[in-house]
N, C-alpha and C positions, 0 to 999 in steps of 0.2 A: 718549350719552356715559356714561362711568363715572367716578364720583368717585374721586380718589386717596386713599390711606390717610391717616387723621389723623396729623399729625406730619411728613408728608413735605413740607408747605408751612410755611415759617416767615415771619412778617412781618419786614420789614427797614425801614431808614430811619425815616421818621416813624411808620410803622405799628408798628415794634418799640418805639419810645418809647411809643406808645399802649398796646401790650400790657403794657408794664412799669408804666405809669400805672394801668392796670386792676388788675394784680396787687398793686400797692402801695396801692390804694385800697379802697373798700368791698367790691368783688367779691372781692378776694383775702384779705379778712379776715372774711368772713361765718362761716367755720368757727371763728374764734377767739372771737367774742363775740355773734353773732346767735343769740338763744335758739331761734328757729325752725329753725335749722340745727344748731348744736352741742347743743341740747337736744331735738332731734327724736326721735320714737320709732324712727326709723331708725338712731339712734346708740346705742351700748352705754350702757344706763342712762338713756336719754332718756325724757321723758314730756310734751313740750310740742309742740303743733301749733296753728296759727292757725285751722284748720277741720278738719272731718271728712274733707276731701279728702286729708290726709296727704301733701301734695305738696312741702313746702318743701325738704327735703333732696334728694329726687330732682331737683327743678329745679336746685338748686345743683350737684349731681353732673353733670348733663347739660351745664351750662355751663362747669364748671371743668376737666373732663378735657382738652378740646382746648387750653385756654389753658395748662395745666400743661405739656403736652408740646410745644406750640409754642415755649414759652420754655425748656423743659428746666429748669424751676424746681424745685429739690429740695424746697423747703418745700411747694409746692402739690402736687407729685407724692406726697409723704408723706401729705398730707391725703386725696387721692382714693384712694390705695392702702389706707389704713386703712378708709375707707368700703367699698371693694371687698372687702377681706378679711372684714370683719364681716358683710357681706351674703351673700357666697358661703359662708363657713364656717357660717352659720346657716340655709342653705337647708334646707327641710323635706324629708322623705322623698318626699312626693308632688310635689316640684318647686317648691312655692310659695316665692317670694322676698319678704323683707321681713316687717314685723310684722303680726300679726293684729290684729283690733279691740281696743280698750281693754278691753272687757268679756269675761270668759271665757264660753265657750259662747254667744256672741252669735248671735242668730237672723238677723241681716242677712247677705246673701251676702258672699262675699269681694269686696273692692274691687280691681278690676284697674287702674283709672285711673292711680294714681301709678306703677305698674310700667311703663306706657308710657314715662314719662320715664326711669325707671331703665334700661330696655333701650337707649334712645338713648345714654345714657352708657356702657353696657357695650360697645356697638358701637364707639364711639370708643376706648375703652380697649384693646379687643382688637386694633385696628389699630395703635395707637401703641406698644404694649409686647408684642412677640411672646412674651415669657416668660410672659405671662398669657393668651394667646389660647386655649390648650387648655382651661383650667379655665372661662374665660368662656363659650366655645362650648358646653361640656358643660352648664353651668348654664342657659344660655338654652334649649337643647333640652329639658331636663327641665321648665323652666317652661312652654315652649310646649305640652308634653303636658298639663300641668295646665290651661292656658288653653283648649286644645282641648276638654277634657272639660267645663269650666264652660260654654262656649258651646254645645257639642253637647247638653248636658242642660238648656239654657235656665235656668241658675241664676246668671246674671251680674247679676241685679237690673235694675231699670228706673228711669226718672226719678221715678216716684212715691215712691221711697224716699229721695229727698233730692238736694241740689245735687251731691253728689259722684258720684252715679250718673248725673246729667244729663251731667256732663263725660265720663264713661266712654262714654255713649251717643253724644255728638257728636264726640268726638276719636279715633275708631277708626283714623283714618289713621296716627296715630303708631305703632300696633301693626303695621300693614302695613309701614311703613318698616323696622322691625327684622326682621320675618319675612322680608322680601325680601332683606335683607342676609345672613341665614343661608342662604337658598336660593341666592343668587349665589356665596357665598364658602365656606360650610361646611355643605353640606346633610346630610352624614353619613348618606346614604341615606334621609332623612326628607322627600323632596320632596313626596310625596303628602299627608302630614300638614301640612306647611307651607302648601301651597296650600289645603287644606280649612279650615285655621284662618283663613287670610286671608278666605275666603269667609264663614265663620261670623261672624267679627267684623264684617265690613262689613254683612252682611245683618241683623245684630241691632242695628245702629246707625242713627242718623238718616240719611235720604237727602238729603244736600246737593244731589244731582243733580236729584231730582224734586220736593222739597218746600221748597226755598229759592232756589237759584240758577236761577230761571227768569224769563223776562220778565214773566209774569203775577203771580208771587208776590213777587219780590225788591222791597224798599222802595226807591223811587227818590228819596225825600225823607226828611228826619228825621221819624220817627214822633212823633205828638203824645202827650202824657201819657196820654190815654185809651186809646191803642193799645199801651202798654207792658205787658208781663207777663213772668213768669219765663222762658217759652220764648223770647220775643224777646230777652231779656237774655242768656240762655245762647247763643243763636245768634250774637248780635252779639259776645259775648266770645270766641267760639271760631272764628268764620268765617275769621280770619286764618290759622289752622292748616289749615282746610279748603280753602284755595285749592289745595292739592296733592292732595286726597283722590282725585279721579277720575283724575288722572295716575298715581298709584300703583296704583289699581285696574286701569287699562288694561294694566298689565304682566302681569296674569294673565287678564283678561277678553278682551283683544284686541278690545274693542268700540269702534268709531270714535266712537260717541256719547259715550264717556267723554272723549275728546279734545275733542269739540265742547263738552261741558259745561265743561271747563277753560277754554277760550277765552271762553265766554259769561260765566262768573262773573268772570273778570278784567276783561272789558269792562264788565260791570254795576257792579262795585265801584268802579272808578276813573273811569268816566264820570259816575256820579251822586254819588260821595262822595270823589273823588280830590283830592290836593294836589300841587303842583309839587315839594314836598319829598320826594315818592315814596310817601307813605303815603295812607291814606284816613282820613276823620274818623270817630272812634268813641270818644267819651269815655264808655265803657261802652256807650252806645247809639249806633247809627249816626246820623250827624249831617248828612248832606247837604253842600252846597257852601258854606254860610255859613262864612267863615273865622274867625268868632268862636267856633266850636266846636273842640274839641281832639281829640287822639288819645292813647289809652292807650299807655304805654311798652311794655307786653307785646305790644301789637298790632304795633309796629314790629319787635320782636325776632322774633316768629313769622313776620311777612311775609318777613323776610330768609331764614330757613330754608326756608319754604314755596316761595317763588319761585325760590330757588337750586335746590331739588329739582325744580321744574317745568322749569327750564331744562335740567338734566341729563337729564331724560327726553325732553323734546319739542324743546328747542333753539330756542325763539323769541327773537329778538334783543331785542325790546322788554321782555321779562321780565327779561333780564339788565341792561338799562339801568335798570330800576326798582330792582333789587337794589342797584346802585351808588348811585342817588339816595337810597335809604333809609339806606345805610351812611354816606354823606357829608353828609347833610342832616338828615333826621328823627331818626336815632338820637342823634348827639351834641347835638342841640338839646334832648333830653329828659334829659340827664345833665350834671351840672356838670363843668367842664373838668378838674378834678383827680380825677374819678371817685369822689368820696366821697359825693356827693349826687345824688338823682334826682328826677324828677317822675313822678307817676302818668300825667299826660298833658300834652303840650305843644301849643301853639297857634301859629297865625300871628299872632293878637293874644291878649292875656291877658284873658279875660273872667271873670265870676263863675262859679263851678262850677255845672254843669248836672245836672239830674235827681238821681241817687242818688250823685253824687260829693260827698265831704266838702269843707269849706272850705279844706283844705290841699292839694288835689289838684294844683294847678299851682304849688306852692311847692317849691323844691329842699330836700330833706331826706333823712334816713336812711330814713324810712319814712313819707312824707307822707300816705298814705291806705291803699292796699291793699298788704299785704306781698308779694303775688305778684310785683310789679314789682321789689321789692328782691332776691328770690332768683332771679328769672328774667333780669334784665337782663344778667348776665355772659355769657350765651350768644351775644349778637348778633355782636360782632366776631370771636370765634373761629370761629363758624359761617360768617361771611363769608369769612374767610381760608381755611378748609378747603375751600371751594368755588371758590377762585380758578382752579385748574387741574383739567381733566378729561382722561382719555385717550379716544381715539376709535379707530375702525377696528380693533376687537378688540385694543386695547392697543398698537398699533404707532405711533400718533401721539399728540401732546400738544396740548391746547387751552388757551390763556390766555383765560379767560372773563370773570372779574371783575378789572378792571384796578387796579393799585396796586403799591406796593413790596413785593416778596416774593421768596423763593427756593424753587424746587421741586427736590427731590433724590429720585430714584427709579429704578426699573428698568422700562423698557418691554418689550413682548413681544420674544422673541429674545435675552433677557439683555442688552438695550441699556441700559447705565447712563447716565443723563442728569441734568445739573444745569442749571437755568435761573435766572439771577439777574436781577432786574428792578430797575434803579436809576432812580427817578423821584420827582418831587414830586407826582405825580398824586394827587388831582384838582385841585390848585392849578396844576399845569402839565400840558400834554397831550403832552409829549415823554417817551418811555420808551426807556431804553437797556437792551438785552438782552445778556448774555454767556451763551452756551450751550456746554456741554461735553457731548460725546456719544461713546460708544464706536463706534456705528454710525450710518449715515445714517437719518434719519427725517423725517416731515412735521410741521412745527410750524405750528399755526394760531393766529392772533391775532384775537380778536373785534373787529369794527369797530362801535362804537356807532352808532345811527341818526343822532345829531346830527353825526357825522363823515363821513357818506357823500357826500363831494365829491371832486373831482379834486385838491383842495388837501391832502388827507390823503396822506402819503407815507411811504416806508420807504427806508432806506439800508442796504446789506449790506456789511460790512467796509470802511466808509468810502467806498464808491462813490457815484456821483451818485444823489440821491434820485429815486425813481420813484413815480408815483401808485399808491395801493392798488388792488387788484383783488379785492374781496370776492366770494365765491360766493353762492349762493342762501340760505345760512345766515349771511351776513354775516361769513364767515371769510376772512381773507387768509392764504394758505398759502406757506410757505417750505420748501423741501427743504434740511434741514440736513445738512452733510457731517460725517464723523467728525472729531474734534478740537474746536477752539475756534472758535466763530462769534460775531461781534458784529453786532448790528442796532441801528438807531435808528429808532424809530417817531414820527411826528408826526401828531397828529389835529387837524384843523381845527375849532375850536370858535368859532362865531359867537355874538354876543349875541342872545338871543331875547326878545322882548316878547310874552308870552302872555296873551290875554284871559281874564279870570276873572270872579268873581261881581260883579254890579251894574256891569259895565264897568270894574272895577279890573283891574290887570295884575300878573303875576308875571314876574320877571326871571331868566333862566337863562343860563349859559354853560358848555357842556360838561356835566359831571355835577353842577355846583354850581348850587344855587338861591340867589339873593341876596335879602336883606331890607333894608328901610330901618331903619337903626340909630337907636334912640331913646335919648337920654341918660337915665340913671337914677341914683337913689340906691341904695346898698346898705342894706338894712334886715334886721335879725335879730330875729324876735319869734315867739312861739308863736301859731298860728292866723292867720298873715298871709294876707290874701286879696287878690285882684287889685284890688278896689276900693281897698284901702289902698295897694297898690303904685302905683296911678295918683295917688292924692291925695298920697302922699309925694313924687311927682315933678312936682308942679304947676308948678314953675319950668321944667320941660322940656316942650316942646310935643310932643304925639303926634298931634294931628288934622291930618294932613299929606296933601298930594297932590304928584305929581311930573309933570314933563314928560319923557317917555322920549327925546325927540329930543336931549336935552342930555346923555345918558349918556356918560361918558368912562371907559374902562377903564385902571386903574393897575396895571401888572404889574412886580413886582420879582423874578420867578422867575429871570431871567437873571443876577442878582447874588446869588442865594440858593443856598447849597449845603447848609446844615443848617437845619432848621426848629426852632422852640422845642419844648421837651418837652411843654408844654401847648398843643398845636396848635389847640385849639378855644377857647382863651381870647381875649377881646377884643384886637384889634390884633396878633394873633400870625400871621396869614396873610399871605403875600406878594402877595396880590391884593385889590383892592377896586374899586368904581366910585364915581364922583361923579355927582350929578344935581341939577338945579334943583328945589327944593321950595318949598312955601308952606303956610301955615295955611289950613284950610277949616272950614266948619261941619260938625260931626260930633257926633251926640247920644250920650248914655248911655242904656242900658236896664238896669233893675235895678241901677244903680250901676256899670255896667261898659260897655266900648266896644260900641256897636251894630254891626251889620254895616256894611261900607263904604258910604257914601252913593253913590248912582248918579252915575257920571261922565258928562260932565266937571263939575268943580266950580269955583266962583268963588273966587279967592284973597281972603282977608280980612286978609291981612298981607303984609309984604314978602317977595319971593322971596329965597332964600338957597341956598347949596350944601350938600347933605347927602351922606352916605355910604351906599352900598349895600354890604353886607359879606356874606360867606358866611353862609347862613341860621343855622347852628349857632353862629356866633361872636357873634350878637346876643342878649344876655340879654333885652332888651325890644325887640320887633321888629314891623314891619309886613311880612308876607310877601305879602299881596295888597293892592296899593297903589292908591288912587284917583288919577285923572288930574285935572290942573288944566285949566281952560278955556283 
């Protein structure tokens, strides 16, 4: 498939509200008052960085470009345009983009790493604003020539020079992404140099394929403290981005083992460390299946982009399902519903911070631990929306891949002007209404999630009788759309699933949503708040609970809901929930926080009562993997 240009997909419905919440929240105001962005050395007169990685402003730019143009928000467009102008107007004669090291005549090599992020933002800008495409493409080609020479001459530096060069060493796939965009869209006769630069950058970097994502090497459990070192830390911090590395490499190697490696790494990561919320456990260090361990917010952001990219290249249905799970569960769980506060890492249960995470890591705040999550979190939803649609069959067909409310407007091959508007409460409802306008006939493909592959999933065309979906080998249901206006109604059959998890506990899912047992809590605001304190503050509210899944009852208000609340991830704002019978059980603390779930089944030590299972992200204090009662 081919990703459609940034800006051609606009969020609508509740997703548009979410985009505006993000623009009006922390993400949309980082340029105004975050010193690591507005005071960055990437800004005119700036001198502030949180590390020698010099990545804060490039992270911000990479995430903000798509949002600015998806919303057509003049304030945000002005911010990213000023960054663009300053960066391109100050490009050096040899093609180098961005600031040099702080110290004049520095002996360290030029650091390419943050420019990987800059290029990702430039790609989006060139697509979204045709008036800037020419100067952006010209600047990127000049920079590519400089990068080619750096790697050809082996002057790119290596991990021994510091953490920033470690990142450059392991995140080479980001550079490949931008070089391939140039090759596909604006090669300017430089195809050979582009391919050679891709090879040089990959060959100089860490081999994820041979030295990490193999059955013999990859850690299948949480490493012990004695096994942790800087290289394992770097690998674990960056492997979420590396999920796409060999899929991108395959586009120029044509080596089937690169595809095999892509599927092997996805299988390894999510089999041994996965969560039903879509993510894998990695609270800086990979953490196994114990649900008392969390996931860094940056990991969720990067998984969305990486796996959406993998889907675009290789088209595996389960990969797209996971992207939706991440976007509708793990991501909003790690950010406060008004999008002003974030967590460095979020958990199925709230434990004491682990390993090298500080005591504020699981507290919602402006910058609770690592600043990278503050400047990187804005990229997640915009990247999700910009991968919602792809073109196929040499640009003659259109694929709705990541489901949700949105509108696509663009031109398919043969000058076929097409608009597709999707009206839906998805993921809270699994009914999607399409209004399609086309100048000419074309094939429209709708991706059918794995959980909806039953005869009960149907489609109705122009109000006709519903018929069962007939997905092909790629799980795409195809409709040949005629010129003019066509209306479709899609219904996806989503059954409640009770999924076995750690120590015999269970996770509850329905369609793309993961449900969690909602725990009543007190709101507390204090510096240095830790999960141990959060639990003691809520001592009047019981959290040591087990459930009986056979008593689950689904409560659905979507049929009487037309407009969702602006803060859709706030408690009690969703039109769906489940009730279940629960009871108190014996459940110990470890180091002052919740231990892993006790082995099920468990004897009730209190009366049974009715509890709520709510969408995972809507529960501020939650049990996502829930013990069973005897």
